[in-house]
N, C-alpha and C positions, 0 to 999 in steps of 0.2 A: 504494500500500500504506500502510495506517495502523495503527499499533500503540499500544495503551494498556496500562498496568499499573494494576490496581485491587486494593484490599484489601477484605476482608469477614470476618465472623465465620466464614463457611463458604466453600468454594470456589464453590458455586452462587451465593451472595450476591455474591461478587466478580465472577463471570462475568456475572451479570445486570446489574450496574452498568455493566460495559464494553459489553455489548450495547445497553443503553439509550442510552448516549452515542454509540455508533457507528451506532445505528439499524439494526442487523442481527439476524438470527436465528442460532442456533447452527450451522446448516448452512452458513452463509456465511463462517465465520471459523475460524481456527486458534487453539487454546487451549493455552497452556503453563502448567503449575503451577510458579511460582517458589518458593513456600514453603507448606508445609502448615500448617493452623491448629493451635495448641497451647493446651490449657486451663491449663497450668501446674499449680502445686500450691496448692490452696485459693484458686485465682483469681489467685495471684501469679505473674508471669512469663508470663501468657497472651499468645499472639501470634495476630494475624489471618492469614488465608490471603492469599496474594499470587498473582495470575495475570497472565499477559501474553496479551492477545487481539489477533490480527492479522487485519485485514480485507483480503483479497486484492483486487488491482486487477482491475476488469472494467468494462464499459460501464455495467451496471446499478448496480454499486457506486459509480461516479462520479456517476451521477444521484441516488442516494440520499444521498450525501455533500453534494451541492449543495443538496438540499432541507433536509437536517439543519441546515446552516449558516444557512439562511434562518429556520428555525423557532427556532433558538437566539437569533437577533437579536431576534425578536419575543417571546421568552420563552414559546414554546408547547411543551407537552409532547406530542410526536407520535411514535408508533411507526410506522415505515414497513415494510410487508411487500410483497415483490415476488412477483407471481403471473405465471408464464410462460404465454403463450398461443402459438398457432400463428404469428401475425404481430405481435402487440403484447405488451408487458409492462405489466401493471397495477401501479402503485405505490399500494397501499391505505394510506391515512392513518388511523390509529386513535388515538383519544384522547377526552377529555371536552370537550364544548362546542366542537366543531370546525366548527360551522355557519359561522363567520366565514371559513373557508377556501373555502366554496362561493360565497358572495356572491349578488348578485341574478342569478337565472337562470343561475347557474354561472359568472358572469363572472370572479370571483376564481380559481376552480379552473382555468378555461380559461387564464387569464393565467399561472398557475404552471406549468401543463402546457406552454404555449408556451415559456416561459423555460427550462424543463428540457430540452425537445427542442432548443432553439436552442443551449444551452450544450453539450449532448452532441454535436451536429452539428459544432460548432467544433473538437472534439478527436478525434472518431471518425467513421467513415464510417457513421453511423446517422442516419436522418431520420424524424421523426414516429413513433418506435417506442414511446414511453412514454405511457401513459394514467394520469392521476391520478384517484383516486376517494376519496370520503369518505362514510361511512355509507350505502353503496349508492346514492348519488346517480346514478351513471351508468346503472344499470338503469332507474331511474325516468325519467331523461332519454331513454333509448332508446325507452321506450314512448311518451313524448310526441312524439318525432320521427317515429315510425312513424305515429301518428295524424295528425300534421300533413302528412306526405308524402302520405298517401292522400286527405286532405281537399283539398289543393292540386291533386293530380292530377285529381280530379273537376272542380274549377273550370276547369282547363286544357282538359279535354275539352268542357266546356260553352261556354266563351268562345273557345277557340282561341288565346288569348293566353298567352305565356310567363309563368311565375311564378318570381321569384328569391327564394330564402330568405336569411336573415341569414347573415353570415360564420360559418363553422364550422371546427372542427379537421378534419384528414384522417379521423380516426376517425368523427366525426359525419357527415361528408359521405358516407362509405362506407355508413352506415346508410341514408341516403336513397336512394342508388343501389341498394342491395341490396333494399330494400322494393319499389321500383318496376321492377326489372329484368324481372320477369315480366309486367308490364302491357303488353299489345299495342298500346295506343293512345297511350302517352306514352313519352318518352325523357328521360334526364337527362344533364347534362354540367356540368362545373365551369368557372368563369371567375374571373379576378382573380388577384392575387398574395397570398401569405401575409403577414400573418395575416388578410387580408380576402377570401380566396378563398371563393366561395359556390357552391351548387348551383342550377342552373336547370332547371326542369321545362318541357318543350315537348311539343306534340302531334305525333305522328308523321304524316308526310305520306303 
């Protein structure tokens, strides 16, 4: 649980300042009004609003706090939004000029994602649950992986030789498995240890 007190000319301004520092949305916090703003008389004796904002403990909150601390150290202004899915939680990173967080072929984003999941796994019984995304990169990456999987599957059918893909996160490996699961001529399996675990495409016997 993390609590901040913030001031502002209005309650909304104070709350927004706290949410930005916490990296949370209004739905994820408890807001207490400590002091109402006052205009005073002719501007004399004016007082700012004071609010106390508390971010409740949860696995997702812990993951968001971990990322927020990293971004603060690198002086990056990043808003983190959690999007709940059936099996994964996407932590969408929003801000200006965040291409640096993606890196070459998504390597930086994957590294951050791996560290986030590793840190969460050390404190909670959650493994590979979080996906980090920036500027819709994951959707574009998914399309690329789907095309790659189909292309390599065709090569496996032609040559009969297994094809190993580059190491991927559990989420990306699942994309490959899902794309090819209905193909009657090839099968897929994973081998290796995290974070170097990769998908192998083989021809069915």
